[in-house]
Backbone bond lengths (Angstrom), bond angles and torsions (degrees), N, CA, C in turn:
res aa  C-N    CA-C-N  psi(-1)  N-CA   C-N-CA  omega(-1)  CA-C   N-CA-C  phi
1 M - - - 1.427 - - 1.565 104.74 -
2 S 1.325 114.04 133.64 1.475 122.08 177.59 1.521 108.86 -116.94
3 Y 1.312 114.09 150.89 1.468 119.16 179.71 1.501 111.40 -130.45
4 V 1.299 114.89 147.92 1.488 120.19 174.28 1.566 103.06 -135.96
5 W 1.295 113.89 119.35 1.464 123.09 173.46 1.519 111.29 -100.89
6 L 1.357 115.81 124.51 1.452 120.31 175.54 1.529 105.54 -110.18
7 F 1.300 118.56 118.66 1.458 122.23 -172.44 1.504 113.29 -88.10
8 G 1.269 121.57 1.77 1.483 122.22 172.46 1.518 112.38 87.74
9 D 1.348 119.56 -6.93 1.453 120.94 -179.12 1.509 111.78 -120.92
10 G 1.369 114.22 21.06 1.497 120.97 177.42 1.515 113.58 93.38
11 N 1.291 117.41 -3.28 1.494 120.19 178.21 1.506 111.18 -106.58
12 A 1.348 115.53 153.39 1.449 120.37 -176.45 1.570 109.45 -139.90
13 S 1.378 115.19 166.55 1.455 120.72 177.07 1.513 106.13 -142.71
14 F 1.359 114.59 149.28 1.508 121.17 176.01 1.516 109.35 -111.07
15 S 1.351 116.98 12.85 1.454 120.04 179.18 1.567 109.06 -82.05
16 T 1.328 111.28 156.04 1.521 118.63 178.47 1.528 108.88 -68.99
17 H 1.329 119.16 -45.75 1.450 125.41 -176.84 1.522 110.70 -129.05
18 P 1.327 118.57 74.59 1.455 118.70 -173.03 1.535 112.06 -77.14
19 T 1.284 115.07 157.79 1.487 124.46 169.82 1.557 103.69 -114.22
20 Y 1.303 111.71 131.76 1.496 115.94 -174.76 1.545 108.45 -135.77
21 I 1.309 116.91 136.74 1.449 121.30 178.61 1.501 108.35 -114.64
22 Y 1.358 117.65 115.60 1.462 121.19 177.03 1.521 108.31 -75.96
23 Q 1.308 112.96 144.89 1.477 122.00 -176.36 1.525 112.92 -90.95
24 A 1.369 117.02 -15.67 1.435 118.68 -178.47 1.570 108.15 -146.28
25 P 1.341 115.47 143.94 1.453 117.63 174.84 1.506 110.70 -62.04
26 G 1.352 117.43 157.40 1.456 121.20 176.62 1.502 107.98 154.58
27 T 1.372 115.29 -173.64 1.404 125.51 -179.26 1.588 106.42 -111.17
28 Y 1.341 114.03 125.88 1.490 118.88 -175.30 1.536 108.99 -129.25
29 N 1.358 114.08 139.46 1.465 122.53 171.29 1.543 108.49 -86.47
30 V 1.328 116.21 111.29 1.463 120.43 179.71 1.534 106.33 -97.51
31 T 1.351 116.19 126.79 1.490 118.51 178.50 1.524 110.07 -119.65
32 L 1.286 117.67 133.25 1.511 125.03 172.90 1.534 108.20 -108.21
33 L 1.306 116.96 122.37 1.428 123.58 175.09 1.558 106.09 -110.18
34 A 1.403 114.54 122.02 1.493 117.22 179.70 1.538 106.53 -117.64
35 T 1.327 116.75 136.68 1.471 122.78 177.54 1.514 107.90 -130.44
36 N 1.359 114.33 132.61 1.493 119.40 176.59 1.505 110.39 -88.43
37 A 1.352 115.86 -179.87 1.462 122.75 -177.19 1.492 112.92 -65.30
38 Y 1.365 119.74 -19.20 1.469 121.76 179.73 1.529 111.92 -96.30
39 G 1.251 117.43 7.64 1.481 120.01 177.99 1.493 115.73 87.01
40 C 1.348 116.43 2.32 1.458 118.61 176.74 1.503 107.94 -77.21
41 D 1.383 115.20 135.19 1.440 116.90 179.52 1.512 110.79 -133.43
42 T 1.299 114.09 164.77 1.428 122.08 179.21 1.575 103.47 -152.14
43 F 1.335 113.53 159.36 1.416 120.01 177.84 1.543 112.07 -145.47
44 I 1.258 114.14 157.73 1.467 122.54 175.95 1.495 110.07 -141.70
45 T 1.365 119.31 144.03 1.450 123.43 179.86 1.514 106.44 -127.74
46 K 1.340 115.30 132.13 1.430 122.35 177.37 1.545 109.38 -128.87
47 L 1.318 115.52 150.62 1.408 122.72 179.52 1.537 107.79 -87.03
48 V 1.298 119.68 129.50 1.467 122.77 176.45 1.557 107.90 -123.22
49 V 1.347 114.06 129.99 1.453 121.45 178.84 1.557 105.78 -100.31
50 V 1.291 114.20 122.28 1.464 119.41 172.57 1.498 108.00 -103.61
51 A 1.391 114.15 112.08 1.474 118.47 -177.54 1.494 111.31 -90.61
52 P 1.277 117.93 145.46 1.495 119.34 174.00 1.493 109.00 -68.46
53 V 1.312 115.99 146.02 1.475 121.43 177.54 1.464 105.26 -66.99
54 P 1.346 121.27 126.89 1.463 120.32 176.15 1.477 112.40 -68.99
55 Q 1.318 114.34 155.26 1.511 122.87 175.74 1.470 107.20 -110.34
56 A 1.363 114.57 95.14 1.491 120.91 -170.86 1.512 111.82 -63.30
57 D 1.349 113.60 139.64 1.419 121.41 171.46 1.518 109.91 -160.12
58 F 1.340 121.40 156.28 1.430 123.25 176.86 1.538 108.43 -150.05
59 I 1.336 114.13 162.37 1.488 119.49 169.60 1.507 105.81 -126.73
60 A 1.340 115.42 153.82 1.452 123.94 176.54 1.499 108.62 -125.10
61 D 1.344 116.11 138.81 1.463 118.16 175.67 1.566 110.39 -75.19
62 T 1.270 117.27 178.66 1.451 121.42 176.79 1.507 111.20 -52.01
63 A 1.317 117.21 126.10 1.469 119.60 -175.88 1.539 106.26 -104.76
64 C 1.369 115.19 116.51 1.417 122.52 172.62 1.524 108.49 -115.07
65 A 1.313 115.86 133.99 1.454 123.39 -179.01 1.509 108.16 -55.61
66 G 1.286 117.77 136.36 1.454 123.32 178.09 1.524 114.95 85.61
67 Y 1.295 118.09 -6.08 1.478 122.33 -179.26 1.541 109.59 -122.12
68 L 1.326 117.82 151.66 1.437 122.28 -179.84 1.533 111.09 -65.37
69 T 1.293 114.09 132.46 1.500 122.64 173.16 1.458 107.68 -101.12
70 T 1.332 118.77 130.32 1.430 121.89 178.46 1.519 110.82 -98.05
71 F 1.307 116.32 129.37 1.442 124.83 176.07 1.497 108.91 -109.88
72 T 1.313 117.93 129.34 1.436 125.09 -177.91 1.558 112.75 -122.00
73 D 1.315 115.96 127.40 1.430 120.25 -179.47 1.576 112.83 -65.11
74 A 1.248 115.60 134.34 1.484 119.88 178.74 1.575 108.31 -129.47
75 T 1.301 115.48 30.78 1.472 122.78 -177.77 1.563 110.38 -68.57
76 Q 1.301 114.05 140.39 1.507 118.83 168.75 1.545 108.54 -88.73
77 G 1.237 116.89 124.19 1.455 123.22 -178.80 1.525 113.41 111.17
78 L 1.300 115.86 179.20 1.449 123.50 -178.86 1.545 110.41 -78.37
79 V 1.329 117.29 137.04 1.453 122.82 175.16 1.535 106.49 -138.40
80 D 1.330 118.03 142.99 1.422 121.21 171.76 1.521 112.52 -125.88
81 T 1.322 117.62 -12.06 1.460 122.09 176.47 1.482 110.84 -141.04
82 W 1.357 117.97 139.66 1.420 124.33 176.84 1.523 109.08 -124.41
83 I 1.328 114.66 133.38 1.475 121.29 176.72 1.485 106.09 -113.98
84 W 1.306 116.19 122.68 1.528 122.32 -178.25 1.481 108.41 -112.58
85 N 1.319 115.36 133.80 1.452 123.16 168.57 1.520 104.45 -119.87
86 F 1.343 116.77 111.32 1.442 121.63 -168.94 1.509 115.92 -85.76
87 G 1.325 117.52 6.62 1.437 122.39 175.09 1.482 117.30 78.28
88 N 1.332 118.11 6.02 1.479 122.17 178.86 1.521 109.09 -128.36
89 G 1.379 116.73 25.29 1.470 120.04 178.80 1.512 112.15 88.35
90 T 1.328 119.97 0.63 1.473 121.81 -179.24 1.519 108.75 -106.72
91 R 1.363 113.77 133.45 1.474 118.21 176.85 1.559 106.02 -125.90
92 D 1.327 112.31 159.02 1.465 119.70 -179.03 1.490 108.15 -151.25
93 T 1.330 118.11 138.04 1.469 125.12 172.62 1.484 107.32 -115.57
94 V 1.332 117.39 120.17 1.459 120.47 -176.83 1.570 109.93 -131.70
95 R 1.328 115.21 164.56 1.440 121.26 178.48 1.535 110.16 -116.63
96 T 1.329 116.46 25.38 1.445 123.58 175.49 1.492 110.08 -125.71
97 P 1.335 122.06 149.12 1.460 123.40 -175.83 1.558 113.03 -77.13
98 T 1.311 117.87 -6.44 1.475 119.31 -179.94 1.586 107.47 -124.73
99 V 1.331 113.56 140.48 1.457 120.94 178.89 1.539 107.85 -144.85
100 Q 1.311 115.64 151.07 1.473 121.70 176.10 1.465 111.52 -116.10
101 H 1.331 115.06 150.06 1.471 119.75 177.29 1.533 109.56 -146.66
102 L 1.360 112.70 145.28 1.500 119.19 -175.39 1.506 106.16 -106.25
103 Y 1.337 116.16 119.57 1.458 120.21 174.82 1.549 107.20 -99.68
104 P 1.353 118.10 127.97 1.453 119.14 -174.78 1.503 115.56 -77.07
105 G 1.344 117.69 -22.01 1.438 120.19 -178.11 1.498 113.26 -143.97
106 P 1.356 118.99 166.32 1.440 121.30 179.04 1.537 111.01 -71.39
107 G 1.358 116.66 160.41 1.427 122.68 178.78 1.488 109.21 148.86
108 V 1.328 115.29 176.58 1.492 122.63 173.07 1.506 108.90 -101.84
109 Y 1.322 113.28 121.39 1.489 119.97 -178.11 1.530 108.35 -110.27
110 V 1.323 116.68 129.81 1.469 120.07 178.48 1.489 108.23 -88.14
111 V 1.349 114.72 110.21 1.504 123.66 -173.41 1.552 107.64 -104.02
112 T 1.356 113.89 131.15 1.477 119.05 174.38 1.505 109.18 -118.65
113 M 1.292 117.08 131.32 1.430 123.59 177.14 1.581 108.07 -119.21
114 T 1.344 117.58 123.73 1.448 122.02 176.53 1.517 107.02 -106.43
115 A 1.344 117.28 127.54 1.458 122.28 179.87 1.504 103.83 -106.79
116 L 1.388 115.87 132.86 1.492 124.15 -177.33 1.524 110.90 -128.53
117 I 1.320 113.98 142.14 1.408 122.13 165.04 1.540 109.35 -141.43
118 G 1.346 116.76 111.75 1.412 120.27 -172.76 1.526 109.76 61.00
119 G 1.299 120.23 -129.36 1.465 121.41 176.14 1.447 114.59 -90.82
120 C 1.345 120.81 4.63 1.441 126.33 -177.19 1.532 110.54 -93.11
121 S 1.305 121.44 134.50 1.442 121.75 179.92 1.549 109.02 -152.14
122 D 1.316 111.38 157.99 1.484 124.09 174.47 1.483 107.55 -146.73
123 A 1.332 116.44 150.65 1.504 119.69 -179.41 1.519 106.92 -130.07
124 V 1.369 114.53 152.75 1.415 122.79 173.39 1.533 108.95 -134.62
125 T 1.270 117.34 142.93 1.478 123.09 179.30 1.531 109.25 -122.97
126 K 1.399 115.99 131.40 1.459 118.59 178.25 1.524 106.19 -140.52
127 G 1.309 114.14 156.25 1.422 121.44 173.64 1.502 109.69 -90.28
128 V 1.325 118.52 126.59 1.454 123.47 179.15 1.533 107.23 -110.56
129 V 1.320 115.54 122.76 1.452 123.80 -178.15 1.520 107.71 -87.64
130 V 1.315 117.52 120.10 1.482 120.98 177.24 1.534 106.19 -109.04
131 V 1.292 117.12 120.30 1.460 123.00 -176.48 1.494 111.61 -95.72
132 D 1.308 116.58 161.53 1.491 120.90 178.49 1.478 108.51 -66.27
133 S 1.345 116.84 144.88 1.443 120.71 178.73 1.527 109.01 -78.47
134 V 1.342 114.14 155.80 1.473 122.66 -179.92 1.577 105.84 -99.67
135 H 1.295 114.12 132.66 1.493 119.10 177.10 1.518 109.12 -112.05
136 A 1.292 118.85 116.46 1.498 122.73 179.92 1.497 107.44 -93.09
137 D 1.334 112.74 137.41 1.468 121.72 174.09 1.498 106.98 -160.90
138 I 1.355 118.01 155.88 1.423 120.91 178.99 1.545 104.52 -124.51
139 L 1.346 113.79 133.43 1.401 120.89 174.44 1.508 110.38 -108.57
140 I 1.344 118.37 123.24 1.483 119.91 179.70 1.511 104.50 -145.06
141 S 1.367 116.36 136.94 1.445 119.91 -172.55 1.536 109.91 -81.36
142 D 1.334 119.14 -33.36 1.429 121.00 -178.47 1.523 109.86 -125.37
143 A 1.357 115.92 138.91 1.441 118.75 176.69 1.527 112.24 -80.22
144 V 1.341 117.98 -22.00 1.415 123.34 177.66 1.532 109.90 -102.51
145 I 1.360 117.47 131.67 1.470 119.10 179.24 1.510 105.47 -126.68
146 C 1.366 113.21 140.05 1.470 120.01 -178.24 1.543 112.95 -74.23
147 Q 1.286 113.57 144.32 1.537 121.30 179.59 1.506 107.93 -65.46
148 A 1.401 116.02 138.80 1.467 127.05 174.62 1.499 113.64 60.22
149 K 1.331 120.22 17.13 1.446 122.41 173.03 1.494 110.93 -121.19
150 P 1.334 118.23 148.94 1.502 117.21 -179.32 1.544 110.84 -55.70
151 S 1.246 115.33 135.02 1.473 118.03 177.92 1.488 109.15 -79.13
152 R 1.314 114.34 169.44 1.508 119.25 173.28 1.602 105.84 -62.77
153 Q 1.240 114.92 158.56 1.439 118.42 177.46 1.534 110.89 -60.48
154 L 1.376 115.43 132.37 1.403 122.51 170.44 1.519 103.46 -96.91
155 M 1.300 120.41 127.41 1.481 119.56 -173.98 1.430 111.07 -142.76
156 H 1.326 117.80 136.72 1.443 123.29 169.23 1.513 105.78 -79.47
157 P 1.353 118.22 125.18 1.465 119.81 -170.18 1.546 115.60 -58.10
158 R 1.310 117.16 -24.58 1.466 118.16 179.18 1.515 114.08 -90.01
159 A 1.354 115.28 -8.62 1.447 120.28 -173.31 1.578 110.87 -72.22
160 G 1.278 112.29 -37.40 1.527 117.60 -177.67 1.512 113.15 63.15
161 C 1.328 119.01 17.25 1.461 121.44 179.86 1.485 115.62 52.28
162 V 1.278 118.95 41.90 1.485 123.40 179.19 1.480 112.66 -104.73
163 G 1.400 120.55 16.21 1.373 121.62 174.98 1.489 109.62 104.03
164 G 1.374 117.90 -176.42 1.420 124.40 -176.96 1.537 111.36 88.62
165 Y 1.287 116.88 171.19 1.463 120.05 -173.88 1.505 107.07 -128.42
166 G 1.349 114.87 147.45 1.401 123.34 172.52 1.497 109.51 -133.94
167 T 1.310 117.74 177.79 1.431 118.17 179.62 1.546 108.37 -105.23
168 W 1.346 115.81 121.36 1.388 120.92 178.98 1.479 108.73 -108.20
169 A 1.344 119.65 131.02 1.456 120.56 -177.96 1.535 108.59 -93.55
170 M 1.355 114.04 71.41 1.472 121.83 178.53 1.513 106.94 -109.75
171 E 1.366 117.68 146.62 1.438 118.54 177.58 1.543 108.41 -63.12
172 R 1.359 114.82 141.06 1.481 125.30 179.68 1.511 115.17 67.71
173 Q 1.287 122.21 0.56 1.447 121.28 179.16 1.551 106.99 -147.79
174 R 1.347 115.97 124.00 1.467 121.56 -178.60 1.492 113.05 -106.03
175 Q 1.320 116.60 -53.40 1.478 119.38 -175.11 1.503 106.04 -104.94
176 A 1.350 117.89 126.31 1.456 122.31 -176.41 1.509 110.16 -146.98
177 P 1.314 117.47 156.92 1.458 118.04 173.79 1.490 110.21 -55.47
178 L 1.341 118.63 156.31 1.418 122.32 -179.90 1.495 112.36 -56.52
179 C 1.280 118.78 -29.98 1.471 124.32 -178.18 1.509 108.66 -123.49
180 P 1.360 120.01 68.20 1.430 124.55 -173.52 1.564 112.37 -73.71
181 T 1.340 118.12 152.52 1.406 122.65 163.03 1.535 104.11 -111.57
182 T 1.273 117.73 123.92 1.435 123.78 -175.11 1.473 113.75 -111.97
183 F 1.286 121.37 131.83 1.468 126.21 173.21 1.566 106.76 -91.77
184 I 1.302 112.55 129.91 1.495 119.12 177.33 1.546 106.78 -99.96
185 Q 1.304 117.69 115.22 1.496 121.76 -175.21 1.488 113.10 -86.15
186 T 1.366 117.70 -31.01 1.496 121.30 -178.83 1.497 109.07 -127.29
187 P 1.340 115.71 146.72 1.479 118.31 175.41 1.511 110.85 -55.87
188 G 1.299 115.15 153.74 1.442 119.26 178.51 1.485 109.78 146.82
189 F 1.311 113.50 -160.96 1.527 120.16 -176.90 1.500 107.66 -118.02
190 I 1.315 116.28 144.71 1.441 122.60 169.86 1.535 106.17 -91.46
191 R 1.272 116.55 127.78 1.467 120.00 -179.13 1.527 107.45 -94.99
192 F 1.303 119.09 123.59 1.450 123.11 176.67 1.500 106.72 -111.02
193 G 1.371 117.54 141.87 1.450 121.17 175.86 1.491 113.90 110.66
C-alpha cells in the first residue's frame, strides 16, 4: 500500500503516518490518496483549520478585599476556553472572556490565565495587588445640632482625627477635614450620605 498526503499548502508526504507543521494559520484541504499493490486507489479530503497560537493577556480592575475583582481577557487571537488560577488556591475554567473573583484579604496574588483554542494555548502570569477595603461610617454624639454654634465632632471612625481630607456629603460643604467642626447657620437638617 502506498500513500500520498497533500497538505493543502503545496507540500506533500509519502509517509504512512506523517507529522506536519503548518507555517501559517488558515483553513486547508488535506487529501490522502491510498493505492494498493493492484493499482486500486481511493482518496479522502478533509478540512483542517490551523489556528494561530493565542498571545495570552488580561487586565484586572481595582482589587479591593471583600469585593469582586473583574478580570477581562485581552488575548491577541482566537480563544474559546480560559483557565484562571487566582493565586489563592482557587481555579476556574470558563468559556467567557470575563470572570470575577472575591479576594478575602489584602495582598499580592500571582494570577495565571491560560487561553486555549483547540489544542493551542498560551499563558500569562501577573501580580494582582488587592488593597484593604474602606469602611465608611459617621460618628456623631447628638442628632440635633444648635444653630450658629460649633457642632459636635463629625468623625470617620478610622480617621482618628489626625488630619487629611475626606468627602462629606453635607449641604453647603463638600470637601472637609476627616474630623470637621461645622457651624450651622440656618435651622434645618444636615443630610449625611
